[in-house]
N, C-alpha and C positions, 0 to 999 in steps of 0.2 A: 540087223545086226550091231551097228554100227551105233544106231541111237541109244540103243539098249547096252550095249559098251559104254557109253559116255554116259548113262543113267546114272550105269552101278556108280563106275569112278568118280560122279558126284556126293550118292549118297557114300561111298566108300568117304571120301573126304569127310565130310560134313559133320561124320562119326568121329573120327580122328579128328578133328577138332572140338567137339564138346566132349573125347577123353581128356585131349590136352587141358580144356581152359578147367575140366575138374580137378585135373593133377597140378595146376598153379592156384589153385583158390585153396589157400590154408584156412585152418581153422584159429578163429583166436583162442588164445591163453584164456582160462577161465577166471573169470573176476572173483574172488575172496570175496565169503560172504562181509559185510557191513556188522559191527558190534554194534552196538545203543548205546555204548558212549566211546569217545575216542579221548584217550590221554594220551598228551603229551608233556614229557619230562625231559629238560634240558639232559646234554651229556653232564655238563657240569656242574651242575647242580644249581645254577642261577633263575629257577623258579620252572612252576607247571601251569598246566592248562586244562581243563576239561570239560567237555562241550557234548550236551546230548545230540544225536541226530536228528530223531523224530520231532521235538522240541525249540531247538536251537539255546536251550536255557546253559549256560559256563559257568566255570565260575577261573581265573588265574590268580596264582602269586607268584611274584615277584620277589623274589626267597635274598635276595642283598640286601634290598630296601625295604621291607617287609610289606610290601605293597599288596592289595588284595582288590579285585572286582569280579562285581558275579551281575548277572541279568540276563539277559534273554538278546536271540543273536539271529542273522539270519545263515542256514546250511543249506551247499550246492551240491548234488550228487553228480560226477559226472562220468561211468566208469569205476577205475579203479582212483580217479580224483576226490577229495572230499575239500571244500573251499569252506570255512567259515570268516563271517563278516560281524565284527560290532563296532557301536559309539556308543561312549558313557561320558558322563559328566567328567572332562580332562582329558582324555584317552580315545583312540581307537585301537582297534586287533583286526589284523586277518590274519589263520590259519591257513596252512595246506598238507592235505595228509594224504597220502598213495598206501593204498591198502594193497599194490602188487608189493610192491620197493618197502615195504612197510616202517616208510622215511616221514618225517614231518616236522615244520614249519612254523612257529609260530611272532609276527611280528607285532609289537605295542608301543602305539608312539605316543607321547607322553606328554601334554599340555601346560597340565596343574600337579601342584604337588601342595596338598594342605589347604586345595579351596585357594590356591594365589596361582594366577600361569606365570607361568614361564617360559625360557627360550624351548622350542620341544625338541626332544632327545628320544631314541627308538631302540628299545631292548630284543633284541632275537631271542628266543626259545627254540634252540636245534636238538631235535630227538633220530638219532642215527637206527633204533631197533625202537618199534610200538609195540611192542609182542612183550619186553619188561617193564614196559614204564609204569611208573604208580604216583598219583599224587599226591609226594612228599617233596621236603626242598635236601631232601638224604638222597646221595648218588651211590649207586650200587659196589662196593668192595670186591675187588678181582681175590678169588678163592688165595690165601696164602699158597707157598710154593714151598715145597716137599724138599728141604736137603738134607743130602745125607748123609751118613757121618762120616763114611770115606767118598771120595772120590780119585777113579782113577784115568789117567789119560795115559794112554797108549800108540804106541806106533804101530800102524798099517804093514807092514814090511817085518821087521824082525820081531815085535809086539815088545818093544823096549820103553817101559811105563814108569811114569810117574804117579805114586800113591800118595793122597793129601785125608789125613784127617781133621776133617773139618774144624771140630769141635774144639782141638788143641793147638793145631797149626802142625802136627810133627807130619815128617815126610820119609821117603825115601826113592829112592831111582834106582830103577836097575839098569846096566848099556848093553841088552841083551847080544852084542856084534863083538862083546870081549868077555861077555860074563863076568861084569865088575858091576860093585853096586855102593853107593853113600846114601845115609840119612841124618837127618838135622832138624832143627825146629824153626820154624818159617812165620808170615802174620796172615791171618786169614780172616776179607774185609766183605761187607757183601753189598750191593748198589741194585735196590731194585732184584730180578731175576739174573744179577749175577755176582758168580761168588770169582774173587781175585786171591791170588795166594805170590808172597814173595819173600823170597831172602837172599839179602848182600853181606856177602860173608869175600872179606881178602882171597880165601881159597875159590871162590864160587859166585856164581847166584841160579839161582831159577824163580821166575817168574810165570804166570801161569793164571790165566782167565777159562773160565767157565761160565755155559751160558745156562742156568737151570731148568729153564724151560723149553728149546728148543735144543738141547742135551748135545751141544758141541763145546769144544773147548781146541783153548793152543796154550802151548807151554815153550818155554825156550831155557836149555838148560848149560850155562858154561862153566870149562872146569877150566881154571886160572892154571894152576898148578898141582902136581900128586898129589892125591888122596887115596890115603891106602896105598890100593892095587892097579885104582884110577887112576891115566894119565890126562892129561892138558884134551879136553877137548870138547866140542857144540853139536847136543842135541836138539831140534826141534821136532815138536811136534803138534800135528795140524789132526784132529780129531773131530772128525762126523757124527759120531755116536757112542759116546761116552757110556752109554748107556748095560754095554754087551760085554765091558772088558773085562778083563781077569787080570788078575799080578802073574803071569805066566810068559815067558820066553816063548815068542813063534808065531808067528805071522795068524794075524785075523784073519779068519775065514768070509 
């Protein structure tokens, strides 16, 4: 009986080891299918490089200098990584592309210009996203940012808000704590995704900064002397999402 029990124990242990080994073994992530052509386009528009995976035929252009190179090189594929190499008259180039990460770089070592030997220098084409690459010197421009006709910056606690008319610079500030308001005209400027507003007067100042992409905004309103029913005060607005604001007093939900 002891021998039989020992045998069953050994079988159980072997089975558990086998199951554990199967659990530890991870299935590798699938490798994306390789396209016929790899197109590397520099993110700053410095140039592009195209090569055929099956034949090694390539074309490369450095847009800044208007240099063009073409010929046949060697291609090696190792899983997700594609390695390309070529040597020509007055230059050599090496390219690395990752199908898994969709990134690539191409380094061109230049030793001649117009048939004359020069001090060697290197140009690098860097492509952070192969999926949208094109064989062109043009750089893809980002989509234009929509500028609303009005922007409302609002305090989350009581709903005090600053309304800015982006086209004219008109503004209205409502201080909900004491239900007072003031209005006037300021200056609106743009810098990339940022919309900036300012107005500085003897009685008050209003400064605001709005990120149109992130939908965030900040503003400071300082009142130095009474304006109508509004007495001296300061309001600081930090708005994490101005897209859902309404010009009504009350705590934001």
